[in-house]
VEXDREN-2710 file (C-alpha; in Angstrom, 1 decimal):
% VEXDREN-2710
k/r/px/py/pz
1/MET/-113.1/-34.7/2.6
2/ASP/-116.0/-34.2/4.9
3/ASN/-118.4/-36.8/6.3
4/GLU/-121.2/-35.9/3.8
5/GLN/-118.8/-36.6/0.9
6/LYS/-117.8/-40.0/2.4
7/ILE/-121.4/-41.0/2.9
8/ALA/-122.2/-39.9/-0.7
9/ALA/-119.4/-42.2/-1.9
10/VAL/-120.8/-45.1/0.1
11/ASN/-124.3/-44.4/-1.4
12/LYS/-122.7/-44.3/-4.9
13/TYR/-121.1/-47.7/-4.2
14/MET/-124.5/-49.1/-3.2
15/ASP/-125.9/-47.8/-6.5
16/ALA/-123.0/-49.1/-8.5
17/PHE/-123.3/-52.6/-7.0
18/SER/-127.0/-52.9/-7.2
19/GLY/-127.0/-51.5/-10.7
20/ALA/-124.0/-53.5/-11.9
21/ASP/-122.5/-50.2/-13.0
22/MET/-118.8/-50.6/-13.7
23/ASN/-118.5/-46.9/-14.7
24/LEU/-119.5/-45.9/-11.1
25/ILE/-117.0/-48.4/-9.7
26/ARG/-114.2/-46.8/-11.8
27/GLU/-115.3/-43.4/-10.5
28/ILE/-115.2/-44.5/-6.8
29/TYR/-111.8/-46.2/-6.7
30/ALA/-108.3/-44.7/-7.1
31/ASP/-106.3/-46.2/-10.0
32/ASP/-103.9/-47.8/-7.4
33/ALA/-106.6/-48.8/-4.9
34/VAL/-106.5/-52.1/-3.0
35/VAL/-109.6/-54.3/-2.3
36/GLU/-109.5/-57.1/0.3
37/ASP/-112.8/-58.9/0.2
38/PRO/-113.1/-60.7/2.5
39/VAL/-110.3/-59.6/4.9
40/GLY/-107.6/-62.3/4.9
41/SER/-108.0/-63.2/1.2
42/GLU/-105.6/-62.2/-1.6
43/PRO/-106.1/-58.5/-2.2
44/TYR/-107.0/-57.0/-5.6
45/VAL/-104.5/-54.3/-6.4
46/GLY/-105.1/-51.6/-9.1
47/ILE/-108.2/-50.6/-10.9
48/GLU/-108.1/-53.3/-13.5
49/ALA/-107.9/-56.1/-10.9
50/ILE/-110.7/-54.4/-8.9
51/VAL/-112.9/-54.2/-12.1
52/GLY/-112.3/-57.9/-12.6
53/PHE/-113.4/-58.6/-9.1
54/TYR/-116.6/-56.6/-9.5
55/GLU/-117.3/-58.3/-12.9
56/VAL/-117.4/-61.6/-11.1
57/ALA/-119.5/-60.2/-8.3
58/PHE/-122.0/-58.5/-10.6
59/ALA/-122.4/-61.7/-12.6
60/THR/-123.9/-63.5/-9.5
61/GLY/-126.9/-61.1/-9.6
62/ALA/-126.4/-60.2/-6.0
63/LYS/-127.6/-56.8/-4.8
64/ILE/-126.7/-55.0/-1.6
65/ALA/-128.4/-52.6/0.8
66/LEU/-127.3/-50.7/3.8
67/SER/-128.4/-52.2/7.1
68/GLY/-127.2/-49.4/9.4
69/ASP/-125.6/-46.0/9.5
70/VAL/-122.4/-45.1/7.8
71/ARG/-119.8/-44.3/10.4
72/CYS/-117.0/-41.8/9.5
73/ALA/-113.7/-41.1/11.2
74/GLY/-110.5/-39.6/9.8
75/ASN/-110.2/-40.5/6.2
76/ALA/-112.4/-43.6/6.5
77/ALA/-116.0/-44.7/6.4
78/ALA/-117.4/-48.0/7.7
79/PHE/-120.8/-49.3/6.8
80/PRO/-122.9/-52.4/7.5
81/PHE/-125.0/-53.9/4.7
82/LYS/-126.8/-57.1/3.6
83/VAL/-126.0/-59.1/0.5
84/LEU/-129.4/-59.7/-1.2
85/MET/-129.2/-63.0/-3.0
86/GLU/-131.2/-66.2/-2.7
87/GLY/-129.4/-68.8/-0.5
88/VAL/-126.9/-66.3/0.8
89/ASP/-126.8/-64.7/4.2
90/ILE/-123.9/-62.4/4.5
91/SER/-123.9/-59.2/6.5
92/PRO/-120.5/-57.6/6.0
93/ILE/-119.1/-54.4/7.2
94/ASP/-116.9/-52.6/4.6
95/VAL/-114.3/-50.0/5.4
96/PHE/-113.4/-47.4/2.8
97/GLU/-110.2/-45.4/3.3
98/PHE/-110.1/-42.3/1.0
99/ASN/-107.1/-40.6/-0.6
100/ALA/-106.6/-36.8/-0.8
101/GLU/-108.6/-36.7/-4.1
102/GLY/-111.7/-38.3/-2.4
103/LYS/-111.3/-41.7/-4.2
104/VAL/-111.4/-45.0/-2.3
105/GLN/-107.8/-46.0/-1.8
106/SER/-108.5/-49.1/0.3
107/MET/-111.6/-51.2/0.8
108/LYS/-111.7/-54.0/3.3
109/ALA/-114.7/-56.3/3.7
110/TYR/-115.3/-57.9/7.1
111/TRP/-117.8/-60.7/6.6
112/GLY/-120.2/-61.7/9.3
END
């Protein structure tokens, strides 16, 4: 998977979150993916658990937008963004690790 494909996956994630599009979430993640958001919390394991996590996140009405460049190395991409929601000031950095099929196998969110 080249860097352009990784960056495209990050942009698809931005679109999925901001559009509350669960179909895009299902496209992005591997069936056996793991999401740890934020790092240190109990991970969500498997696509159904991950979908449940995003259902709750989407229900808040929060949107997200990149706040810097996507950085790629090896099978991973790291990206800073802002959570856009009244009364919330979170500027996380997420790290996606991709599997051989180009799906997100692991997502870790480092909250700021």
